[in-house]
C-alpha positions in Angstrom: 0.0 0.0 0.0 2.7 2.5 1.0 5.0 1.2 -1.7 2.4 1.8 -4.3 2.0 5.4 -3.1 5.8 6.0 -3.1 6.0 4.5 -6.6 3.2 6.8 -7.8 4.9 9.8 -6.2 8.3 9.0 -7.8 6.7 8.5 -11.2 4.7 11.7 -11.0 7.8 13.7 -9.9 9.8 12.2 -12.7 7.2 13.1 -15.3 7.1 16.7 -14.0 10.9 17.0 -14.0 11.1 15.5 -17.5 8.5 18.0 -18.8 10.2 20.9 -17.1 13.6 20.0 -18.6 12.1 19.6 -22.0 10.3 22.9 -21.7 13.6 24.6 -20.6 15.5 23.1 -23.5 12.9 24.1 -26.1 12.7 27.6 -24.7 16.5 28.0 -24.9 16.5 26.6 -28.4 13.8 29.0 -29.6 15.6 31.9 -28.0 18.6 31.1 -30.3 16.7 30.3 -33.4 14.0 33.0 -33.5 15.5 36.5 -34.0 14.8 39.2 -31.5 12.2 41.8 -32.2 13.0 45.1 -34.0 15.3 47.6 -32.3 13.4 50.1 -30.2 12.9 53.5 -31.8 15.1 56.3 -30.5 13.3 58.6 -28.0 12.7 62.2 -29.0 14.1 64.9 -26.7 11.3 66.5 -24.8 10.7 70.2 -25.7 11.8 72.6 -23.0 8.5 74.5 -22.9 5.1 73.8 -24.4 3.8 76.5 -26.7 1.4 79.2 -25.5 -1.5 77.8 -27.5 -1.1 74.6 -25.6 -1.2 76.5 -22.3 -4.3 78.4 -23.3 -6.1 75.1 -24.4 -5.1 73.5 -21.1 -6.4 76.4 -19.0 -9.7 76.3 -21.0 -10.1 72.5 -20.4 -9.3 72.8 -16.7 -11.7 75.7 -16.3 -14.5 73.8 -18.1 -13.9 70.8 -15.9 -14.1 72.8 -12.7 -17.3 74.6 -13.9 -18.9 71.2 -14.8 -18.0 69.8 -11.4 -19.4 72.8 -9.5 -22.6 72.7 -11.6 -23.2 69.0 -10.7 -23.5 69.6 -7.1 
């Protein structure tokens, strides 16, 4: 009875170990065979200051949001 349980445990652990080793090997092989993705695009330098039209638009949007919030309640 206990011997059957131990045999089942060893067989189960062996199957899992075999599967994990196979998975590791295939993953490593695919990493060498399949090329990496495209190189990342270079990042643009951020502008030092947004333009005044952007500032005016931002102020208008924030003012409208505040007015809408106050009107709700």
